[in-house]
C-alpha positions in Angstrom: -10.2 0.0 22.4 -7.7 -2.9 22.5 -8.6 -6.5 22.7 -6.2 -9.4 23.1 -6.8 -13.0 22.1 -4.4 -15.9 22.3 -4.4 -17.1 18.8 -6.1 -16.5 15.4 -8.3 -19.1 13.8 -6.3 -21.2 11.3 -7.1 -23.5 8.5 -4.9 -25.8 6.4 -5.2 -23.3 3.5 -3.9 -25.5 0.8 -3.0 -23.2 -2.1 -4.7 -23.7 -5.5 -1.2 -24.1 -6.9 2.2 -22.7 -6.2 5.6 -22.6 -7.9 8.3 -25.1 -7.0 10.1 -22.2 -5.2 7.4 -21.6 -2.6 6.6 -23.5 0.6 3.3 -22.7 2.4 3.8 -22.4 6.2 0.5 -21.2 7.6 -2.9 -19.8 6.9 -4.6 -17.5 9.5 -8.2 -16.5 9.0 -7.8 -12.8 9.7 -10.6 -10.5 8.6 -10.0 -8.3 5.5 -6.3 -7.5 5.6 -5.1 -4.2 4.4 -1.5 -3.1 4.8 0.9 -5.3 6.7 4.2 -4.2 8.2 6.7 -6.2 10.3 9.1 -5.1 13.0 11.1 -7.7 14.9 8.8 -10.5 16.0 5.6 -8.7 15.5 3.3 -8.1 12.4 0.9 -5.2 12.3 -2.1 -5.5 10.1 -4.7 -2.8 9.2 -8.2 -4.0 8.3 -10.3 -3.2 5.3 -13.5 -3.1 7.2 -14.5 -1.7 10.6 -15.1 -2.2 13.4 -11.7 -4.1 13.2 -9.0 -1.5 13.3 -5.4 -2.8 13.7 -4.2 -6.3 14.7 -0.8 -7.0 16.2 0.5 -10.5 16.0 3.4 -12.3 17.5 5.0 -14.1 14.5 7.9 -15.8 16.5 6.5 -19.1 15.4 5.6 -18.5 11.7 3.4 -21.6 11.7 1.3 -20.3 14.6 0.9 -16.5 14.6 -0.8 -15.3 17.7 -2.8 -12.2 18.1 -1.5 -10.2 21.1 -3.8 -7.2 20.7 -6.4 -5.6 18.5 -7.6 -2.0 18.2 -11.3 -1.7 17.5 -13.0 1.3 15.9 -15.9 3.1 17.5 -17.0 5.2 14.5 -19.2 3.0 12.2 -18.1 5.1 9.1 -14.4 4.6 9.6 -11.8 2.1 8.6 -8.1 2.0 9.5 -6.6 -0.2 6.8 -3.1 1.3 6.7 -0.4 1.1 9.3 3.3 2.1 9.8 5.6 1.3 12.6 9.0 2.6 13.7 10.5 1.9 17.0 7.9 2.4 19.7 5.6 4.5 17.5 2.7 3.1 15.4 0.7 5.4 13.1 -2.6 4.3 11.5 -4.9 6.1 9.1 -8.5 7.1 9.8 -10.6 7.2 6.6 -14.2 6.9 5.7 -14.8 3.3 4.5 -16.2 3.3 0.9 -19.9 3.0 0.9 -20.4 4.1 4.5 -21.9 7.5 3.8 -21.1 11.1 2.8 -17.4 11.8 3.1 -18.1 15.4 4.1 -20.1 14.1 7.0 -17.2 12.1 8.3 -15.7 13.8 11.4 -12.7 11.6 12.0 -10.6 11.9 8.9 -7.0 12.0 9.9 -4.4 9.7 11.5 -3.7 8.3 15.0 -0.5 7.7 16.8 0.1 5.0 19.4 2.9 4.0 21.8 3.6 0.3 21.1 6.5 -0.2 23.6 4.3 -3.1 24.8 2.6 -4.5 21.7 0.1 -6.3 23.8 -1.1 -3.0 25.2 -0.9 -0.2 22.6 -1.5 3.2 24.1 -3.2 6.1 22.2 -1.0 9.2 22.0 -2.8 11.6 19.7 -5.1 12.2 16.8 -4.4 14.5 13.9 -7.5 15.7 12.0 -7.2 16.4 8.3 -10.4 16.7 6.2 -13.4 14.9 4.8 -12.5 11.5 3.6 -9.3 11.5 5.7 -6.0 9.8 5.2 -5.2 7.0 2.8 -1.8 5.3 2.5 1.3 7.1 3.8 5.0 6.9 4.5 7.0 7.8 7.6 10.5 7.9 9.1 11.9 8.9 12.4 11.2 12.6 11.9 8.2 13.0 9.5 5.0 11.4 8.3 4.2 11.8 4.6 0.5 11.7 4.6 -1.9 11.3 1.6 -5.1 13.0 2.6 -7.9 15.3 1.6 -7.5 18.9 2.9 -10.0 21.7 2.9 -9.8 23.8 -0.3 -8.2 21.0 -2.4 -9.8 18.5 -4.8 -8.5 15.0 -4.3 -5.7 13.8 -2.0 -2.5 15.9 -1.6 0.8 15.3 0.2 0.9 16.8 3.7 4.2 16.4 5.6 4.0 16.4 9.4 6.7 16.6 12.1 6.1 13.6 14.4 9.2 13.9 16.6 6.9 14.8 19.4 4.0 12.4 18.8 1.9 14.1 21.4 2.2 17.4 19.5 2.3 16.7 15.8 2.8 19.8 13.6 2.3 20.4 9.9 5.5 21.2 8.0 4.5 21.6 4.3 2.2 20.5 1.5 2.6 19.4 -2.1 -0.1 19.1 -4.8 -0.5 19.0 -8.5 -1.8 21.8 -10.7 -5.6 21.9 -10.7 -6.0 20.7 -7.1 -5.8 23.9 -5.1 -9.3 25.3 -6.0 -9.6 27.1 -2.7 -7.3 29.8 -4.1 -9.3 30.2 -7.2 -7.3 27.8 -9.3 -9.2 26.2 -12.2 -10.1 22.6 -11.2 -8.5 19.7 -13.2 -10.9 18.1 -15.7 -10.4 14.7 -13.9 -11.7 16.1 -10.6 -10.9 13.8 -7.6 -9.3 11.2 -9.9 -6.5 13.8 -10.3 -5.1 12.9 -6.9 -2.2 11.6 -4.9 -2.4 7.9 -3.9 0.7 8.0 -1.8 4.4 9.1 -1.9 7.5 7.4 -0.5 10.8 9.0 0.4 14.1 7.9 -0.9 16.9 10.3 0.1 15.9 13.8 -0.8 13.3 12.7 -3.3 9.7 11.4 -3.0 8.1 9.0 -5.5 4.4 9.5 -5.9 1.7 7.4 -7.5 -0.8 10.0 -8.7 -3.9 7.8 -9.5 -5.3 8.7 -12.9 -2.6 11.4 -13.4 0.5 9.1 -13.7 3.5 9.6 -11.4 5.5 12.5 -9.9 9.0 12.9 -8.4 9.2 15.5 -5.6 12.3 17.2 -4.3 12.2 17.4 -0.4 15.7 18.6 0.1 14.0 21.6 1.7 11.3 19.8 3.7 9.4 23.1 4.1 9.2 23.7 0.4 8.5 20.4 -1.6 8.8 21.0 -5.3 8.0 18.9 -8.4 11.1 17.5 -10.1 9.4 15.3 -12.7 6.0 14.3 -14.0 4.8 11.6 -16.3 1.2 11.2 -17.5 0.2 8.4 -19.8 -0.8 9.5 -23.3 -3.2 8.0 -24.1 -4.4 7.5 -20.5 -4.0 4.0 -19.2 -7.1 2.1 -18.2 -6.1 1.7 -14.5 -4.9 4.2 -11.9 -1.3 4.3 -10.6 -1.2 3.0 -7.1 2.5 2.8 -6.0 5.7 4.4 -7.3 8.9 3.3 -5.6 12.5 4.1 -6.2 15.1 1.3 -5.9 17.6 2.6 -3.3 20.6 1.4 -5.3 21.6 1.6 -9.0 21.0 -1.3 -11.3 23.2 -1.6 -14.4 24.5 2.0 -13.8 21.0 3.5 -13.8 18.6 4.7 -11.1 15.5 2.6 -11.3 11.9 2.9 -10.0 9.0 0.6 -10.1 5.2 1.3 -10.3 2.0 -0.7 -9.9 -1.4 0.2 -11.0 -4.6 -0.9 -9.3 -7.0 -3.2 -11.0 -10.4 -1.9 -10.1 -13.2 -4.3 -9.0 -15.5 -3.4 -11.8 -13.8 -2.9 -15.2 -16.7 -1.3 -17.0 -15.2 0.7 -19.9 -11.9 -1.1 -19.3 -13.3 -4.4 -20.4 -11.1 -6.0 -23.1 -8.2 -3.6 -22.4 -4.9 -4.7 -20.7 -5.1 -5.4 -17.0 -3.1 -3.4 -14.5 0.7 -3.9 -15.1 3.9 -3.6 -13.2 6.3 -1.1 -14.8 10.0 -0.4 -14.5 11.4 3.1 -14.9 14.7 4.8 -15.6 14.8 7.8 -13.2 18.5 8.6 -13.6 17.3 12.0 -14.6 14.4 12.6 -12.2 13.1 15.4 -14.3 12.5 13.0 -17.2 11.3 9.6 -15.9 11.2 7.0 -18.7 9.3 3.7 -18.8 11.7 0.8 -19.4 9.2 -2.1 -19.4 5.5 -2.6 -19.0 5.2 -6.1 -17.5 1.8 -7.7 -18.1 0.9 -11.1 -16.5 -0.9 -13.4 -18.9 -4.4 -14.1 -17.6 -3.8 -17.8 -18.2 -1.1 -17.6 -15.5 -3.8 -18.0 -12.9 -7.0 -20.2 -12.6 -9.6 -17.4 -12.6 -10.9 -15.9 -15.8 -13.4 -13.5 -17.2 -14.2 -9.8 -17.0 -15.7 -10.2 -13.6 -12.4 -11.3 -12.1 -10.3 -8.7 -10.4 -7.0 -9.6 -12.0 -4.1 -7.2 -12.1 -1.5 -5.5 -9.9 -2.2 -3.7 -6.7 0.7 -3.4 -4.3 4.3 -4.4 -3.9 6.7 -4.9 -0.9 7.9 -1.3 -0.5 11.5 -2.4 0.1 13.8 -3.7 -2.6 16.8 -5.7 -1.5 20.1 -6.1 -3.3 18.8 -9.4 -4.9 16.5 -7.1 -7.0 13.5 -9.3 -6.2 10.1 -7.8 -6.2 7.1 -9.2 -4.3 3.9 -8.0 -6.1 0.3 -8.7 -5.2 -1.8 -9.4 -8.3 -5.2 -9.8 -6.7 -6.7 -13.0 -8.1 -3.3 -14.0 -9.4 -1.9 -14.0 -5.9 1.7 -13.0 -5.1 4.3 -12.9 -7.9 8.0 -12.9 -7.2 9.7 -10.9 -10.0 13.5 -10.4 -10.6 14.3 -6.9 -12.0 18.1 -7.4 -12.1 17.6 -6.6 -15.8 14.9 -3.9 -15.4 14.2 -3.9 -19.2 13.3 -7.6 -19.0 11.7 -8.6 -15.6 11.4 -12.3 -15.0 9.1 -14.1 -12.7 10.9 -16.5 -10.3 7.9 -17.8 -8.3 4.3 -17.3 -7.4 1.8 -18.2 -4.7 -2.0 -18.3 -5.2 -3.8 -18.9 -2.0 -7.1 -20.7 -1.6 -10.1 -18.3 -1.7 -11.7 -17.8 1.7 -15.1 -19.5 2.3 -17.9 -17.9 0.3 -15.5 -16.2 -2.2 -14.8 -17.3 -5.7 -11.2 -16.0 -5.9 -8.4 -14.9 -3.6 -7.8 -11.2 -3.3 -4.1 -10.8 -2.6 -3.7 -7.3 -1.2 -0.5 -6.4 0.6 2.8 -8.1 1.4 5.7 -7.9 3.9 9.0 -9.8 4.5 10.5 -10.4 7.9 14.2 -10.6 8.9 14.1 -14.4 8.5 13.1 -13.9 4.8 9.6 -15.2 5.3 6.8 -13.6 3.3 3.5 -12.5 4.8 0.5 -11.9 2.5 -2.8 -10.4 3.3 -6.1 -11.0 1.5 -8.5 -8.1 1.0 -11.5 -10.4 2.0 -10.0 -12.8 4.6 -6.8 -14.4 5.3 -3.1 -14.1 6.2 -0.7 -16.5 4.5 2.9 -17.1 5.5 5.2 -18.6 2.9 8.9 -19.3 2.3 10.4 -18.4 -1.0 13.5 -20.1 -2.2 15.1 -17.6 -4.5 
């Protein structure tokens, strides 16, 4: 169901503090923002919590974003917190929201495709059912969707590649998984169980870069899209306290080397991780994709933000999944907000700016979640609890 409203509710949203390189343009009180993507003058935001599904905003005036349509969810167990857009096609996930029941009782795990030729009136095209929990984060291009999902017979999420050239008749092309996941064929399960799982994988040329949760990272060869194969693997030894969320290749060489970046996800309750390093940003040398090497583990000092203690969710989560020639990363750090980090020297990343928004009413900290940049260079930041901030960064 689509609903349209003229404008989102706004507050002054004065940040707790910001670097000299950031100017705050606008705060919009948007419910629990998940992934945000931008195409042209529109921003597309998935929501952490149902019944809100996907909101489309006109961002022509960055000081006054206006909601032009909103997709609502009918299944009380579902959320649709991830979204991708290319041309007139929008793809959103359908996943059981954590805490909403037994994932095996969830009947709508999968993804949905919409025609957004008119963003004010998205039109449903088709639904692709996967299995159980359903689809988490994913990548897409003009030909394929690279879906992270549970599938029958497998433990944890795997990569399933779908041909989406005909959105009304999506077809599966191939699958990739790690050893110990394909238990349906009699394979011995991995000791980590569902923590041995794909978070999501992103394509760069004929390779895909996959964050594999508590099993490190993988690099996948998709030169033959029908037969993905593992090029390289890296598992932390000893295991790191936090799971790997995103692994992204820089699409150009830096200093003569092929570089990738990863973030881990700081979990909301540290438990046995208490006292251990928080989730970091890492830079990698992937010149030889069969042998990925860590160049730098970049930790942010807890004193670099105003919220302290083991109950504070402080650590990396997600980064803008595009790296421009200026080598600037935009990385969400939960309570520490958004950090702008220069990796022109990938062995020695340097912070060039930061923005920590005001917590929403009733919350003790912000929860910086996802980030996008538009063609004007403006930065859009979602908060996992509430809020969409628009800022200008002067690099």
